C-alpha positions in Angstrom: 162.0 -25.4 -43.1 161.5 -27.3 -39.8 165.2 -28.4 -40.0 166.3 -24.8 -40.4 164.3 -23.7 -37.3 165.6 -26.6 -35.2 169.2 -25.7 -36.3 168.6 -22.1 -35.5 167.3 -23.0 -32.0 170.3 -25.2 -31.3 172.6 -22.3 -32.3 170.8 -19.9 -30.0 171.0 -22.3 -27.1 174.7 -22.8 -27.7 175.3 -19.1 -27.7 173.2 -18.6 -24.5 175.1 -21.4 -22.9 178.5 -20.0 -23.8 177.4 -16.6 -22.7 176.2 -17.7 -19.3 179.5 -19.6 -18.7 181.5 -16.6 -19.7 179.6 -14.3 -17.4 179.8 -16.6 -14.4 181.7 -14.7 -11.6 185.0 -15.9 -10.3 184.7 -17.1 -6.7 187.3 -16.3 -4.0 186.9 -17.9 -0.6 188.6 -16.3 2.4 188.6 -18.0 5.8 190.4 -17.6 9.2 191.1 -14.9 11.8 188.2 -13.4 13.8 190.2 -10.2 14.2 190.4 -9.8 10.4 186.8 -10.8 9.7 185.1 -7.4 9.5 188.1 -5.8 7.9 188.1 -8.5 5.2 184.4 -8.1 4.6 184.9 -4.4 4.0 187.9 -4.9 1.7 186.0 -7.6 -0.3 182.9 -5.4 -0.6 184.9 -2.4 -1.8 186.9 -4.5 -4.3 183.8 -6.1 -5.8 182.3 -2.7 -6.5 184.7 -2.3 -9.4 185.2 -6.0 -10.1 181.6 -7.3 -10.7 182.9 -10.5 -12.2 184.4 -11.5 -8.9 182.4 -12.8 -5.9 184.3 -12.9 -2.5 183.0 -14.9 0.4 184.5 -14.3 3.9 184.2 -16.7 6.9 185.7 -16.4 10.4 186.6 -19.2 12.8 190.2 -18.5 13.8 193.6 -18.5 12.1 194.1 -22.2 12.5 190.9 -23.0 10.7 192.0 -20.7 7.9 195.3 -22.6 7.4 193.3 -25.8 7.5 191.0 -24.4 4.8 193.7 -23.5 2.4 195.3 -26.9 2.9 192.0 -28.8 2.1 191.2 -26.4 -0.7 188.0 -25.1 0.9 189.5 -21.6 0.8 191.8 -19.7 -1.5 193.1 -17.3 1.1 193.7 -17.6 4.9 193.2 -14.6 7.1 196.0 -14.8 9.8 196.7 -12.7 12.9 199.9 -14.6 13.5 202.7 -16.3 11.6 202.3 -19.8 10.2 203.2 -22.5 12.7 206.0 -25.1 11.8 203.5 -28.0 11.7 201.2 -26.0 9.3 204.1 -25.4 7.0 205.0 -29.1 7.1 201.5 -30.1 6.1 201.7 -27.8 3.1 205.1 -29.2 2.2 203.8 -32.8 2.4 200.7 -32.1 0.3 201.7 -29.4 -2.1 205.6 -29.1 -1.9 205.0 -25.5 -0.9 205.6 -23.5 2.3 202.9 -20.9 1.7 203.1 -17.2 0.8 202.5 -14.4 3.3 200.8 -11.1 2.1 201.1 -8.4 4.8 198.1 -6.0 4.7 198.0 -4.2 8.0 199.4 -3.8 11.6 197.3 -4.2 14.7 197.9 -3.6 18.4 196.8 -6.3 20.8 194.7 -4.5 23.3 193.7 -5.6 26.9 190.0 -5.3 27.6 188.3 -4.9 31.0 184.8 -3.9 32.1 184.0 -0.2 31.9 183.4 -0.1 35.6 187.0 -1.2 36.3 189.1 1.8 37.6 192.5 0.2 36.8 194.1 2.3 34.1 197.4 0.4 33.3 199.2 -2.9 33.7 202.8 -3.8 33.2 203.6 -6.7 30.9 204.7 -8.7 33.9 201.4 -8.1 35.7 199.5 -9.1 32.6 201.5 -12.3 32.2 200.9 -13.1 35.9 197.2 -12.7 35.5 196.9 -15.2 32.7 199.3 -17.6 34.6 196.9 -17.2 37.6 199.7 -15.9 39.8 197.8 -12.6 40.3 194.2 -13.6 41.1 192.6 -10.6 42.8 192.1 -7.0 41.6 193.0 -5.7 45.1 196.6 -6.5 44.5 196.3 -4.2 41.4 194.9 -1.3 43.3 191.1 -2.0 43.1 188.5 -3.9 45.1 188.8 -7.2 46.8 187.4 -9.0 43.8 188.6 -12.2 42.1 190.0 -11.6 38.6 188.1 -13.4 35.8 190.5 -13.8 32.9 189.0 -14.9 29.6 190.9 -16.6 26.9 190.3 -16.8 23.1 189.3 -20.1 21.5 191.8 -22.8 20.8 192.2 -22.1 17.1 192.6 -18.4 17.5 195.7 -16.8 16.0 195.4 -14.0 18.6 195.5 -16.6 21.4 198.8 -18.0 19.9 200.3 -14.6 19.6 199.4 -13.7 23.2 201.0 -16.9 24.4 204.2 -16.2 22.5 204.6 -12.4 23.0 202.9 -11.8 26.4 203.3 -15.1 28.3 206.7 -15.5 26.7 206.1 -19.1 26.1 204.6 -19.9 29.5 201.3 -21.8 29.5 198.0 -20.3 30.4 196.7 -21.6 33.7 194.3 -24.5 33.2 191.1 -23.0 34.7 190.8 -20.0 32.4 187.6 -20.3 30.3 187.7 -19.7 26.5 185.3 -17.4 24.7 183.6 -18.9 21.6 184.5 -15.9 19.6 185.9 -12.3 19.9 182.3 -10.9 20.0 181.5 -13.4 22.7 184.5 -12.3 24.8 183.6 -8.7 24.5 180.0 -9.4 25.5 181.2 -11.4 28.5 183.6 -8.7 29.7 180.9 -6.0 29.3 178.7 -7.9 31.7 181.4 -9.0 34.3 183.1 -6.2 36.2 185.9 -8.5 37.2 186.7 -9.9 33.7 189.8 -9.3 31.6 190.5 -10.4 28.1 192.3 -9.3 24.9 191.9 -8.6 21.2 192.5 -5.9 18.5 192.4 -2.2 19.3 189.5 -1.6 16.8 186.9 -3.2 19.1 185.8 -0.4 21.5 182.1 -0.9 22.1 181.3 -2.2 25.6 184.8 -2.5 27.0 187.6 -0.4 28.3 191.2 -0.7 26.9 194.0 -0.7 29.4 197.4 1.0 29.0 200.4 -1.4 29.0 203.6 -0.2 30.7 201.8 3.2 30.9 201.4 3.3 27.1 198.0 3.8 25.6 197.0 1.4 22.7 196.6 4.0 19.9 197.5 4.1 16.3 200.0 6.9 16.9 201.8 4.9 19.6 201.9 1.8 17.4 203.4 3.8 14.5 206.0 5.4 16.8 206.9 1.9 18.1 206.0 2.8 21.7 203.1 0.4 22.4 204.6 -3.0 23.3 202.1 -5.5 21.8 202.0 -5.1 18.0 201.5 -7.7 15.3 201.0 -7.9 11.5 197.7 -9.0 9.9 198.2 -11.0 6.8 196.7 -13.1 4.1 198.2 -16.5 3.3 198.0 -18.5 0.1 199.6 -21.9 -0.7 201.6 -20.6 -3.7 202.2 -17.3 -5.5 198.7 -16.2 -6.4 197.4 -15.8 -9.9 194.4 -14.3 -11.6 191.6 -12.8 -9.5 193.2 -13.8 -6.2 196.5 -12.0 -7.2 194.5 -9.0 -8.4 192.6 -8.8 -5.1 195.7 -9.2 -2.9 197.6 -6.5 -5.0 194.6 -4.2 -4.6 194.8 -4.6 -0.8 198.1 -2.6 -0.9 196.6 0.2 -3.0 195.9 3.6 -1.5 192.2 3.0 -1.6 192.5 -0.3 0.4 195.1 1.1 2.8 192.9 4.1 3.5 190.0 1.8 4.2 192.2 -0.2 6.6 193.0 3.0 8.4 189.4 4.0 8.5 188.6 0.6 10.2 191.0 1.4 13.0 193.9 -0.7 11.9 197.4 0.6 10.9 198.1 0.6 7.2 201.3 -1.1 6.0 202.2 2.1 4.1 200.6 5.4 3.0 200.9 6.0 -0.7 
């Protein structure tokens, strides 16, 4: 009798153990772009509502940190606000014999931020370039007060910083004495408190700063869709290889009408409207 009870208890424990293993959620780790951080959190939360067996964790830190994370396998997906750099591709080739796979999910306009008290309404691309090369250093030369311009850069590992360098500075280097914000939120906070400051980031961030027109064109969704606004980029997820399982299902869902509507609601520009 005792033997039968012990056997029964062992069987129950085995069943419970198998059941808990089966019900353990699949984990997806996403790391990278500050610009995509809040968007990815919303996408992850919405996806998990109907996929309760999947847990998605999202961490910011910059596009470069996201590429490093997929390389060292501390993340499954990299959030990227720029294209992969040649040296990043080479590291993937060396370690995994792969070049990485890009998954476009949205478009974003790169907007220029100034303090709300700043009366300047528009800059040309050349003026913007000259500010961050420190060739224009006073707001007086741009039609405002005799006030030294305080440009603020993004952190070193920011994909937005790299995009700005390539598409606004046209490959010229930032001048050396420009301070770097610790994060996008830190940049916005600094600009909101400094009337002479100027920085840059996505068009969705509107609280506490004023967005300048570029070449007379306002940074709006409509102007981006009509190819009028001059500083536009794709937001994308990167994986090392063609994704499978839950990662593939999540990335496929990001192109669904539900996800693209959410992207539009967040102020970004959907890849397509189904």
